[in-house]
PDB file of N, CA, C and O in Angstrom:
ATOM      1  N   MET A   1       0.808  -1.195   0.000  1.00  0.00           N
ATOM      2  CA  MET A   1       0.000   0.000   0.000  1.00  0.00           C
ATOM      3  C   MET A   1       0.847   1.253   0.000  1.00  0.00           C
ATOM      4  O   MET A   1       0.271   2.341  -0.001  1.00  0.00           O
ATOM      5  N   ASN A   2       2.069   1.195   0.001  1.00  0.00           N
ATOM      6  CA  ASN A   2       2.992   2.309   0.142  1.00  0.00           C
ATOM      7  C   ASN A   2       2.548   3.557  -0.599  1.00  0.00           C
ATOM      8  O   ASN A   2       3.016   3.825  -1.705  1.00  0.00           O
ATOM      9  N   THR A   3       1.672   4.301  -0.011  1.00  0.00           N
ATOM     10  CA  THR A   3       1.240   5.561  -0.581  1.00  0.00           C
ATOM     11  C   THR A   3       1.917   6.692   0.171  1.00  0.00           C
ATOM     12  O   THR A   3       2.138   6.591   1.377  1.00  0.00           O
ATOM     13  N   SER A   4       2.246   7.761  -0.525  1.00  0.00           N
ATOM     14  CA  SER A   4       2.971   8.850   0.118  1.00  0.00           C
ATOM     15  C   SER A   4       2.043   9.913   0.685  1.00  0.00           C
ATOM     16  O   SER A   4       2.509  10.796   1.406  1.00  0.00           O
ATOM     17  N   ASP A   5       0.771   9.864   0.395  1.00  0.00           N
ATOM     18  CA  ASP A   5      -0.183  10.870   0.862  1.00  0.00           C
ATOM     19  C   ASP A   5      -0.667  10.510   2.265  1.00  0.00           C
ATOM     20  O   ASP A   5      -1.411   9.544   2.430  1.00  0.00           O
ATOM     21  N   PRO A   6      -0.248  11.288   3.292  1.00  0.00           N
ATOM     22  CA  PRO A   6      -0.655  10.965   4.665  1.00  0.00           C
ATOM     23  C   PRO A   6      -2.164  10.996   4.859  1.00  0.00           C
ATOM     24  O   PRO A   6      -2.707  10.178   5.601  1.00  0.00           O
ATOM     25  N   ASP A   7      -2.847  11.925   4.204  1.00  0.00           N
ATOM     26  CA  ASP A   7      -4.302  11.999   4.342  1.00  0.00           C
ATOM     27  C   ASP A   7      -4.965  10.736   3.804  1.00  0.00           C
ATOM     28  O   ASP A   7      -5.938  10.247   4.378  1.00  0.00           O
ATOM     29  N   LEU A   8      -4.444  10.218   2.716  1.00  0.00           N
ATOM     30  CA  LEU A   8      -5.000   8.986   2.152  1.00  0.00           C
ATOM     31  C   LEU A   8      -4.783   7.819   3.109  1.00  0.00           C
ATOM     32  O   LEU A   8      -5.669   6.981   3.280  1.00  0.00           O
ATOM     33  N   LYS A   9      -3.611   7.763   3.731  1.00  0.00           N
ATOM     34  CA  LYS A   9      -3.343   6.679   4.683  1.00  0.00           C
ATOM     35  C   LYS A   9      -4.260   6.777   5.898  1.00  0.00           C
ATOM     36  O   LYS A   9      -4.764   5.762   6.377  1.00  0.00           O
ATOM     37  N   HIS A  10      -4.480   7.995   6.400  1.00  0.00           N
ATOM     38  CA  HIS A  10      -5.390   8.166   7.529  1.00  0.00           C
ATOM     39  C   HIS A  10      -6.783   7.677   7.161  1.00  0.00           C
ATOM     40  O   HIS A  10      -7.444   6.985   7.935  1.00  0.00           O
ATOM     41  N   THR A  11      -7.211   8.051   5.967  1.00  0.00           N
ATOM     42  CA  THR A  11      -8.529   7.651   5.493  1.00  0.00           C
ATOM     43  C   THR A  11      -8.613   6.136   5.369  1.00  0.00           C
ATOM     44  O   THR A  11      -9.625   5.537   5.732  1.00  0.00           O
ATOM     45  N   GLN A  12      -7.562   5.520   4.864  1.00  0.00           N
ATOM     46  CA  GLN A  12      -7.549   4.065   4.723  1.00  0.00           C
ATOM     47  C   GLN A  12      -7.684   3.378   6.078  1.00  0.00           C
ATOM     48  O   GLN A  12      -8.432   2.410   6.212  1.00  0.00           O
ATOM     49  N   VAL A  13      -6.968   3.871   7.074  1.00  0.00           N
ATOM     50  CA  VAL A  13      -7.040   3.273   8.408  1.00  0.00           C
ATOM     51  C   VAL A  13      -8.469   3.338   8.931  1.00  0.00           C
ATOM     52  O   VAL A  13      -9.005   2.342   9.417  1.00  0.00           O
ATOM     53  N   VAL A  14      -9.077   4.502   8.832  1.00  0.00           N
ATOM     54  CA  VAL A  14     -10.448   4.678   9.331  1.00  0.00           C
ATOM     55  C   VAL A  14     -11.420   3.799   8.556  1.00  0.00           C
ATOM     56  O   VAL A  14     -12.277   3.151   9.156  1.00  0.00           O
ATOM     57  N   GLU A  15     -11.302   3.767   7.249  1.00  0.00           N
ATOM     58  CA  GLU A  15     -12.209   2.953   6.433  1.00  0.00           C
ATOM     59  C   GLU A  15     -12.076   1.474   6.748  1.00  0.00           C
ATOM     60  O   GLU A  15     -13.078   0.763   6.824  1.00  0.00           O
ATOM     61  N   ILE A  16     -10.868   1.011   6.930  1.00  0.00           N
ATOM     62  CA  ILE A  16     -10.654  -0.404   7.257  1.00  0.00           C
ATOM     63  C   ILE A  16     -11.267  -0.726   8.616  1.00  0.00           C
ATOM     64  O   ILE A  16     -11.922  -1.756   8.776  1.00  0.00           O
ATOM     65  N   LEU A  17     -11.055   0.152   9.593  1.00  0.00           N
ATOM     66  CA  LEU A  17     -11.635  -0.080  10.918  1.00  0.00           C
ATOM     67  C   LEU A  17     -13.163  -0.077  10.860  1.00  0.00           C
ATOM     68  O   LEU A  17     -13.808  -0.858  11.560  1.00  0.00           O
ATOM     69  N   GLN A  18     -13.741   0.781  10.044  1.00  0.00           N
ATOM     70  CA  GLN A  18     -15.198   0.800   9.887  1.00  0.00           C
ATOM     71  C   GLN A  18     -15.699  -0.496   9.251  1.00  0.00           C
ATOM     72  O   GLN A  18     -16.734  -1.027   9.654  1.00  0.00           O
ATOM     73  N   GLN A  19     -14.975  -0.997   8.270  1.00  0.00           N
ATOM     74  CA  GLN A  19     -15.349  -2.259   7.635  1.00  0.00           C
ATOM     75  C   GLN A  19     -15.289  -3.405   8.643  1.00  0.00           C
ATOM     76  O   GLN A  19     -16.179  -4.255   8.682  1.00  0.00           O
ATOM     77  N   ILE A  20     -14.240  -3.421   9.451  1.00  0.00           N
ATOM     78  CA  ILE A  20     -14.111  -4.463  10.467  1.00  0.00           C
ATOM     79  C   ILE A  20     -15.251  -4.364  11.465  1.00  0.00           C
ATOM     80  O   ILE A  20     -15.806  -5.383  11.874  1.00  0.00           O
ATOM     81  N   GLU A  21     -15.604  -3.149  11.860  1.00  0.00           N
ATOM     82  CA  GLU A  21     -16.712  -2.958  12.790  1.00  0.00           C
ATOM     83  C   GLU A  21     -18.023  -3.496  12.207  1.00  0.00           C
ATOM     84  O   GLU A  21     -18.786  -4.173  12.896  1.00  0.00           O
ATOM     85  N   ARG A  22     -18.273  -3.190  10.939  1.00  0.00           N
ATOM     86  CA  ARG A  22     -19.493  -3.692  10.281  1.00  0.00           C
ATOM     87  C   ARG A  22     -19.501  -5.217  10.229  1.00  0.00           C
ATOM     88  O   ARG A  22     -20.524  -5.852  10.488  1.00  0.00           O
ATOM     89  N   LEU A  23     -18.357  -5.791   9.894  1.00  0.00           N
ATOM     90  CA  LEU A  23     -18.271  -7.253   9.834  1.00  0.00           C
ATOM     91  C   LEU A  23     -18.471  -7.874  11.207  1.00  0.00           C
ATOM     92  O   LEU A  23     -19.115  -8.917  11.324  1.00  0.00           O
ATOM     93  N   ASN A  24     -17.928  -7.249  12.251  1.00  0.00           N
ATOM     94  CA  ASN A  24     -18.134  -7.756  13.606  1.00  0.00           C
ATOM     95  C   ASN A  24     -19.618  -7.801  13.945  1.00  0.00           C
ATOM     96  O   ASN A  24     -20.095  -8.763  14.547  1.00  0.00           O
ATOM     97  N   ILE A  25     -20.340  -6.765  13.559  1.00  0.00           N
ATOM     98  CA  ILE A  25     -21.789  -6.723  13.805  1.00  0.00           C
ATOM     99  C   ILE A  25     -22.492  -7.831  13.035  1.00  0.00           C
ATOM    100  O   ILE A  25     -23.344  -8.531  13.582  1.00  0.00           O
ATOM    101  N   MET A  26     -22.138  -7.987  11.776  1.00  0.00           N
ATOM    102  CA  MET A  26     -22.768  -9.028  10.950  1.00  0.00           C
ATOM    103  C   MET A  26     -22.449 -10.423  11.487  1.00  0.00           C
ATOM    104  O   MET A  26     -23.318 -11.294  11.515  1.00  0.00           O
ATOM    105  N   ILE A  27     -21.217 -10.629  11.908  1.00  0.00           N
ATOM    106  CA  ILE A  27     -20.828 -11.934  12.460  1.00  0.00           C
ATOM    107  C   ILE A  27     -21.629 -12.217  13.723  1.00  0.00           C
ATOM    108  O   ILE A  27     -22.118 -13.331  13.916  1.00  0.00           O
ATOM    109  N   ALA A  28     -21.763 -11.223  14.574  1.00  0.00           N
ATOM    110  CA  ALA A  28     -22.525 -11.402  15.819  1.00  0.00           C
ATOM    111  C   ALA A  28     -23.984 -11.732  15.519  1.00  0.00           C
ATOM    112  O   ALA A  28     -24.565 -12.612  16.155  1.00  0.00           O
ATOM    113  N   GLU A  29     -24.571 -11.039  14.567  1.00  0.00           N
ATOM    114  CA  GLU A  29     -25.971 -11.282  14.222  1.00  0.00           C
ATOM    115  C   GLU A  29     -26.178 -12.678  13.628  1.00  0.00           C
ATOM    116  O   GLU A  29     -27.112 -13.386  14.004  1.00  0.00           O
ATOM    117  N   HIS A  30     -25.317 -13.059  12.718  1.00  0.00           N
ATOM    118  CA  HIS A  30     -25.476 -14.355  12.056  1.00  0.00           C
ATOM    119  C   HIS A  30     -25.055 -15.513  12.957  1.00  0.00           C
ATOM    120  O   HIS A  30     -25.493 -16.645  12.755  1.00  0.00           O
ATOM    121  N   SER A  31     -24.219 -15.239  13.935  1.00  0.00           N
ATOM    122  CA  SER A  31     -23.817 -16.297  14.870  1.00  0.00           C
ATOM    123  C   SER A  31     -24.969 -16.696  15.780  1.00  0.00           C
ATOM    124  O   SER A  31     -25.003 -17.817  16.287  1.00  0.00           O
ATOM    125  N   LYS A  32     -25.908 -15.788  15.988  1.00  0.00           N
ATOM    126  CA  LYS A  32     -27.080 -16.077  16.816  1.00  0.00           C
ATOM    127  C   LYS A  32     -28.101 -16.926  16.074  1.00  0.00           C
ATOM    128  O   LYS A  32     -28.960 -17.555  16.692  1.00  0.00           O
ATOM    129  N   ALA A  33     -28.007 -16.944  14.765  1.00  0.00           N
ATOM    130  CA  ALA A  33     -28.990 -17.639  13.937  1.00  0.00           C
ATOM    131  C   ALA A  33     -28.691 -19.139  13.895  1.00  0.00           C
ATOM    132  O   ALA A  33     -27.845 -19.645  14.632  1.00  0.00           O
ATOM    133  N   ASP A  34     -29.394 -19.817  13.032  1.00  0.00           N
ATOM    134  CA  ASP A  34     -29.261 -21.272  12.936  1.00  0.00           C
ATOM    135  C   ASP A  34     -27.995 -21.676  12.188  1.00  0.00           C
ATOM    136  O   ASP A  34     -27.228 -20.827  11.733  1.00  0.00           O
ATOM    137  N   ALA A  35     -27.796 -22.947  12.073  1.00  0.00           N
ATOM    138  CA  ALA A  35     -26.597 -23.504  11.452  1.00  0.00           C
ATOM    139  C   ALA A  35     -26.483 -23.133   9.969  1.00  0.00           C
ATOM    140  O   ALA A  35     -25.390 -23.192   9.405  1.00  0.00           O
ATOM    141  N   ASP A  36     -27.579 -22.759   9.342  1.00  0.00           N
ATOM    142  CA  ASP A  36     -27.542 -22.373   7.932  1.00  0.00           C
ATOM    143  C   ASP A  36     -26.674 -21.140   7.711  1.00  0.00           C
ATOM    144  O   ASP A  36     -26.176 -20.919   6.608  1.00  0.00           O
ATOM    145  N   ASP A  37     -26.495 -20.345   8.746  1.00  0.00           N
ATOM    146  CA  ASP A  37     -25.692 -19.134   8.624  1.00  0.00           C
ATOM    147  C   ASP A  37     -24.209 -19.377   8.884  1.00  0.00           C
ATOM    148  O   ASP A  37     -23.416 -18.437   8.838  1.00  0.00           O
ATOM    149  N   ALA A  38     -23.828 -20.597   9.149  1.00  0.00           N
ATOM    150  CA  ALA A  38     -22.424 -20.902   9.463  1.00  0.00           C
ATOM    151  C   ALA A  38     -21.503 -20.536   8.300  1.00  0.00           C
ATOM    152  O   ALA A  38     -20.407 -20.022   8.522  1.00  0.00           O
ATOM    153  N   LEU A  39     -21.932 -20.793   7.075  1.00  0.00           N
ATOM    154  CA  LEU A  39     -21.114 -20.455   5.912  1.00  0.00           C
ATOM    155  C   LEU A  39     -20.985 -18.942   5.769  1.00  0.00           C
ATOM    156  O   LEU A  39     -19.914 -18.439   5.430  1.00  0.00           O
ATOM    157  N   ILE A  40     -22.051 -18.229   6.021  1.00  0.00           N
ATOM    158  CA  ILE A  40     -22.020 -16.769   5.951  1.00  0.00           C
ATOM    159  C   ILE A  40     -21.041 -16.221   6.979  1.00  0.00           C
ATOM    160  O   ILE A  40     -20.234 -15.345   6.668  1.00  0.00           O
ATOM    161  N   VAL A  41     -21.111 -16.733   8.195  1.00  0.00           N
ATOM    162  CA  VAL A  41     -20.197 -16.295   9.257  1.00  0.00           C
ATOM    163  C   VAL A  41     -18.760 -16.563   8.845  1.00  0.00           C
ATOM    164  O   VAL A  41     -17.888 -15.715   9.035  1.00  0.00           O
ATOM    165  N   GLU A  42     -18.512 -17.728   8.285  1.00  0.00           N
ATOM    166  CA  GLU A  42     -17.157 -18.071   7.849  1.00  0.00           C
ATOM    167  C   GLU A  42     -16.666 -17.105   6.776  1.00  0.00           C
ATOM    168  O   GLU A  42     -15.508 -16.688   6.795  1.00  0.00           O
ATOM    169  N   GLN A  43     -17.538 -16.751   5.848  1.00  0.00           N
ATOM    170  CA  GLN A  43     -17.160 -15.808   4.799  1.00  0.00           C
ATOM    171  C   GLN A  43     -16.860 -14.424   5.379  1.00  0.00           C
ATOM    172  O   GLN A  43     -15.902 -13.770   4.966  1.00  0.00           O
ATOM    173  N   TYR A  44     -17.668 -13.986   6.319  1.00  0.00           N
ATOM    174  CA  TYR A  44     -17.415 -12.709   6.976  1.00  0.00           C
ATOM    175  C   TYR A  44     -16.089 -12.731   7.728  1.00  0.00           C
ATOM    176  O   TYR A  44     -15.361 -11.739   7.738  1.00  0.00           O
ATOM    177  N   GLU A  45     -15.779 -13.851   8.351  1.00  0.00           N
ATOM    178  CA  GLU A  45     -14.520 -13.965   9.087  1.00  0.00           C
ATOM    179  C   GLU A  45     -13.320 -13.899   8.147  1.00  0.00           C
ATOM    180  O   GLU A  45     -12.284 -13.335   8.498  1.00  0.00           O
ATOM    181  N   VAL A  46     -13.458 -14.472   6.954  1.00  0.00           N
ATOM    182  CA  VAL A  46     -12.386 -14.394   5.954  1.00  0.00           C
ATOM    183  C   VAL A  46     -12.202 -12.941   5.511  1.00  0.00           C
ATOM    184  O   VAL A  46     -11.076 -12.453   5.414  1.00  0.00           O
ATOM    185  N   LEU A  47     -13.307 -12.261   5.248  1.00  0.00           N
ATOM    186  CA  LEU A  47     -13.232 -10.850   4.870  1.00  0.00           C
ATOM    187  C   LEU A  47     -12.577 -10.018   5.966  1.00  0.00           C
ATOM    188  O   LEU A  47     -11.751  -9.149   5.688  1.00  0.00           O
ATOM    189  N   ARG A  48     -12.949 -10.289   7.197  1.00  0.00           N
ATOM    190  CA  ARG A  48     -12.385  -9.558   8.329  1.00  0.00           C
ATOM    191  C   ARG A  48     -10.873  -9.794   8.419  1.00  0.00           C
ATOM    192  O   ARG A  48     -10.120  -8.856   8.681  1.00  0.00           O
ATOM    193  N   ALA A  49     -10.431 -11.013   8.210  1.00  0.00           N
ATOM    194  CA  ALA A  49      -8.998 -11.326   8.221  1.00  0.00           C
ATOM    195  C   ALA A  49      -8.278 -10.576   7.099  1.00  0.00           C
ATOM    196  O   ALA A  49      -7.158 -10.099   7.280  1.00  0.00           O
ATOM    197  N   ASP A  50      -8.925 -10.480   5.949  1.00  0.00           N
ATOM    198  CA  ASP A  50      -8.347  -9.713   4.839  1.00  0.00           C
ATOM    199  C   ASP A  50      -8.193  -8.242   5.218  1.00  0.00           C
ATOM    200  O   ASP A  50      -7.168  -7.626   4.924  1.00  0.00           O
ATOM    201  N   PHE A  51      -9.207  -7.683   5.867  1.00  0.00           N
ATOM    202  CA  PHE A  51      -9.124  -6.290   6.296  1.00  0.00           C
ATOM    203  C   PHE A  51      -8.020  -6.099   7.340  1.00  0.00           C
ATOM    204  O   PHE A  51      -7.347  -5.069   7.348  1.00  0.00           O
ATOM    205  N   LEU A  52      -7.836  -7.072   8.207  1.00  0.00           N
ATOM    206  CA  LEU A  52      -6.737  -6.982   9.181  1.00  0.00           C
ATOM    207  C   LEU A  52      -5.381  -6.960   8.475  1.00  0.00           C
ATOM    208  O   LEU A  52      -4.474  -6.232   8.878  1.00  0.00           O
ATOM    209  N   ASN A  53      -5.255  -7.755   7.434  1.00  0.00           N
ATOM    210  CA  ASN A  53      -4.018  -7.746   6.651  1.00  0.00           C
ATOM    211  C   ASN A  53      -3.815  -6.391   5.986  1.00  0.00           C
ATOM    212  O   ASN A  53      -2.698  -5.874   5.955  1.00  0.00           O
ATOM    213  N   ASP A  54      -4.891  -5.813   5.452  1.00  0.00           N
ATOM    214  CA  ASP A  54      -4.812  -4.484   4.851  1.00  0.00           C
ATOM    215  C   ASP A  54      -4.400  -3.444   5.887  1.00  0.00           C
ATOM    216  O   ASP A  54      -3.561  -2.586   5.617  1.00  0.00           O
ATOM    217  N   LEU A  55      -4.993  -3.528   7.064  1.00  0.00           N
ATOM    218  CA  LEU A  55      -4.662  -2.589   8.133  1.00  0.00           C
ATOM    219  C   LEU A  55      -3.195  -2.726   8.533  1.00  0.00           C
ATOM    220  O   LEU A  55      -2.508  -1.728   8.752  1.00  0.00           O
ATOM    221  N   ASP A  56      -2.729  -3.948   8.624  1.00  0.00           N
ATOM    222  CA  ASP A  56      -1.323  -4.195   8.948  1.00  0.00           C
ATOM    223  C   ASP A  56      -0.409  -3.539   7.905  1.00  0.00           C
ATOM    224  O   ASP A  56       0.619  -2.958   8.253  1.00  0.00           O
ATOM    225  N   ALA A  57      -0.788  -3.633   6.634  1.00  0.00           N
ATOM    226  CA  ALA A  57       0.013  -3.043   5.562  1.00  0.00           C
ATOM    227  C   ALA A  57       0.044  -1.520   5.670  1.00  0.00           C
ATOM    228  O   ALA A  57       1.097  -0.908   5.493  1.00  0.00           O
ATOM    229  N   VAL A  58      -1.098  -0.906   5.958  1.00  0.00           N
ATOM    230  CA  VAL A  58      -1.149   0.550   6.083  1.00  0.00           C
ATOM    231  C   VAL A  58      -0.337   0.998   7.303  1.00  0.00           C
ATOM    232  O   VAL A  58       0.397   1.984   7.238  1.00  0.00           O
ATOM    233  N   LEU A  59      -0.474   0.271   8.409  1.00  0.00           N
ATOM    234  CA  LEU A  59       0.278   0.627   9.609  1.00  0.00           C
ATOM    235  C   LEU A  59       1.784   0.508   9.384  1.00  0.00           C
ATOM    236  O   LEU A  59       2.564   1.278   9.944  1.00  0.00           O
ATOM    237  N   SER A  60       2.181  -0.446   8.575  1.00  0.00           N
ATOM    238  CA  SER A  60       3.610  -0.598   8.301  1.00  0.00           C
ATOM    239  C   SER A  60       4.154   0.610   7.544  1.00  0.00           C
ATOM    240  O   SER A  60       5.344   0.914   7.636  1.00  0.00           O
ATOM    241  N   ASP A  61       3.291   1.301   6.794  1.00  0.00           N
ATOM    242  CA  ASP A  61       3.707   2.538   6.135  1.00  0.00           C
ATOM    243  C   ASP A  61       4.069   3.614   7.157  1.00  0.00           C
ATOM    244  O   ASP A  61       4.844   4.523   6.859  1.00  0.00           O
ATOM    245  N   TYR A  62       3.508   3.509   8.358  1.00  0.00           N
ATOM    246  CA  TYR A  62       3.825   4.432   9.443  1.00  0.00           C
ATOM    247  C   TYR A  62       5.007   3.948  10.274  1.00  0.00           C
ATOM    248  O   TYR A  62       5.405   4.602  11.237  1.00  0.00           O
ATOM    249  N   GLY A  63       5.560   2.810   9.901  1.00  0.00           N
ATOM    250  CA  GLY A  63       6.656   2.238  10.672  1.00  0.00           C
ATOM    251  C   GLY A  63       6.179   1.475  11.889  1.00  0.00           C
ATOM    252  O   GLY A  63       6.932   1.264  12.840  1.00  0.00           O
ATOM    253  N   ILE A  64       4.916   1.061  11.853  1.00  0.00           N
ATOM    254  CA  ILE A  64       4.325   0.326  12.975  1.00  0.00           C
ATOM    255  C   ILE A  64       4.218  -1.142  12.594  1.00  0.00           C
ATOM    256  O   ILE A  64       3.634  -1.490  11.568  1.00  0.00           O
ATOM    257  N   GLU A  65       4.788  -1.991  13.429  1.00  0.00           N
ATOM    258  CA  GLU A  65       4.630  -3.427  13.250  1.00  0.00           C
ATOM    259  C   GLU A  65       3.628  -3.898  14.298  1.00  0.00           C
ATOM    260  O   GLU A  65       3.876  -3.798  15.499  1.00  0.00           O
ATOM    261  N   ALA A  66       2.521  -4.402  13.838  1.00  0.00           N
ATOM    262  CA  ALA A  66       1.443  -4.799  14.748  1.00  0.00           C
ATOM    263  C   ALA A  66       1.174  -6.291  14.617  1.00  0.00           C
ATOM    264  O   ALA A  66       1.279  -6.868  13.534  1.00  0.00           O
ATOM    265  N   ASN A  67       0.832  -6.885  15.718  1.00  0.00           N
ATOM    266  CA  ASN A  67       0.406  -8.279  15.736  1.00  0.00           C
ATOM    267  C   ASN A  67      -1.107  -8.265  15.872  1.00  0.00           C
ATOM    268  O   ASN A  67      -1.645  -8.446  16.964  1.00  0.00           O
ATOM    269  N   LEU A  68      -1.782  -8.051  14.759  1.00  0.00           N
ATOM    270  CA  LEU A  68      -3.236  -7.906  14.780  1.00  0.00           C
ATOM    271  C   LEU A  68      -3.907  -9.266  14.735  1.00  0.00           C
ATOM    272  O   LEU A  68      -3.572 -10.124  13.919  1.00  0.00           O
ATOM    273  N   LYS A  69      -4.858  -9.436  15.633  1.00  0.00           N
ATOM    274  CA  LYS A  69      -5.633 -10.673  15.632  1.00  0.00           C
ATOM    275  C   LYS A  69      -7.014 -10.368  16.180  1.00  0.00           C
ATOM    276  O   LYS A  69      -7.226  -9.351  16.840  1.00  0.00           O
ATOM    277  N   ILE A  70      -7.930 -11.242  15.904  1.00  0.00           N
ATOM    278  CA  ILE A  70      -9.303 -11.103  16.359  1.00  0.00           C
ATOM    279  C   ILE A  70      -9.395 -11.562  17.802  1.00  0.00           C
ATOM    280  O   ILE A  70      -8.920 -12.641  18.155  1.00  0.00           O
ATOM    281  N   LYS A  71      -9.998 -10.751  18.614  1.00  0.00           N
ATOM    282  CA  LYS A  71     -10.207 -11.104  20.021  1.00  0.00           C
ATOM    283  C   LYS A  71     -11.247 -12.213  20.097  1.00  0.00           C
ATOM    284  O   LYS A  71     -12.304 -12.125  19.471  1.00  0.00           O
ATOM    285  N   ALA A  72     -10.953 -13.226  20.844  1.00  0.00           N
ATOM    286  CA  ALA A  72     -11.857 -14.374  20.959  1.00  0.00           C
ATOM    287  C   ALA A  72     -13.071 -14.058  21.792  1.00  0.00           C
ATOM    288  O   ALA A  72     -13.929 -14.919  21.984  1.00  0.00           O
TER     289      ALA A  72
END
């Protein structure tokens, strides 16, 4: 993601965190449902992991090495 525009990087961080927040809500809602939603939850979890990887890449542009993981 090595972009030189600091404003763009700030925006990326916020957007990624918002996406993760939305996915957390969707995962929580679908986890309460029946077993038919298990595949949906799994897909959301994959998307969330992808966003964590994106966030890690943006943070590395700031010189930050993070060990990002989903809280159990």
